[in-house]
C-alpha positions as CSV (number, residue, x, y, z in Angstrom):
1,M,0.2,0.3,-0.2
2,A,3.0,2.5,0.6
3,G,4.1,2.2,-2.7
4,K,1.1,3.3,-4.1
5,Y,2.0,7.1,-2.3
6,D,5.6,6.6,-2.8
7,K,5.9,8.6,-6.2
8,S,5.4,12.3,-6.9
9,Y,2.3,13.4,-9.4
10,V,4.4,14.0,-12.1
11,D,5.7,10.3,-11.8
12,H,1.8,9.3,-12.2
13,L,1.6,11.8,-15.1
14,C,4.9,10.0,-16.7
15,D,3.1,6.5,-16.0
16,H,1.5,7.7,-19.2
17,E,3.8,9.2,-21.5
18,Q,2.6,7.8,-24.8
19,G,-0.5,8.9,-24.3
20,W,0.6,12.5,-23.7
21,R,3.1,12.3,-26.9
22,L,-0.4,11.4,-28.4
23,L,-2.2,14.6,-27.4
24,F,0.9,17.0,-27.9
25,T,0.9,15.3,-31.3
26,F,-2.6,16.0,-32.0
27,S,-2.6,19.4,-30.7
28,V,0.4,20.5,-32.1
29,G,-0.9,18.8,-35.8
30,F,-4.5,20.5,-35.5
31,L,-2.9,23.9,-34.2
32,A,-1.3,24.2,-38.1
33,L,-4.7,23.4,-39.9
34,S,-6.1,25.9,-37.5
35,V,-3.6,28.2,-38.1
36,L,-3.6,27.8,-42.1
37,W,-7.8,28.2,-41.7
38,F,-7.6,30.8,-39.8
39,L,-5.5,33.5,-42.5
40,S,-8.2,31.8,-44.9
41,V,-11.5,33.3,-42.8
42,E,-13.3,36.3,-42.7
43,P,-12.6,38.4,-40.2
44,G,-15.7,39.4,-37.9
45,S,-17.7,35.8,-38.8
46,P,-19.1,33.1,-37.1
47,T,-16.2,30.8,-38.5
48,Y,-14.2,33.4,-37.3
49,V,-14.7,33.1,-33.7
50,V,-14.6,29.3,-33.9
51,T,-10.9,29.2,-34.6
52,I,-10.0,32.0,-32.7
53,M,-11.1,29.5,-29.9
54,N,-9.6,26.4,-31.1
55,L,-6.5,28.1,-31.4
56,V,-6.8,29.3,-28.0
57,G,-7.3,25.6,-26.8
58,L,-5.0,23.8,-29.2
59,S,-2.4,25.9,-27.8
60,G,-3.8,25.6,-24.2
61,L,-3.3,21.4,-24.7
62,A,-0.4,21.7,-27.2
63,I,2.0,23.4,-24.1
64,L,0.0,21.6,-21.0
65,S,1.5,18.3,-22.8
66,G,4.8,19.8,-24.0
67,F,5.0,20.9,-20.8
68,V,4.2,17.5,-18.9
69,L,6.5,15.4,-21.4
70,S,9.1,18.1,-20.8
71,R,9.1,17.0,-16.9
72,C,9.2,13.4,-17.8
73,R,12.6,13.6,-19.7
74,R,14.4,14.8,-16.5
């Protein structure tokens, strides 16, 4: 029972490193597609707003998953 609590929170996150890597890859890929989409959308349209929201959300996911992956490499 004590072994379950010997690891830090980051160590528990690193147990799922493959999933974090997959999340990072998909978020960066879709972020690149969203940037391309953003450049071709008319400003002020509802699609523009949704694209901005996608850019913010995907940026957050990419930063979070990249941070976790960088901590797992230490």
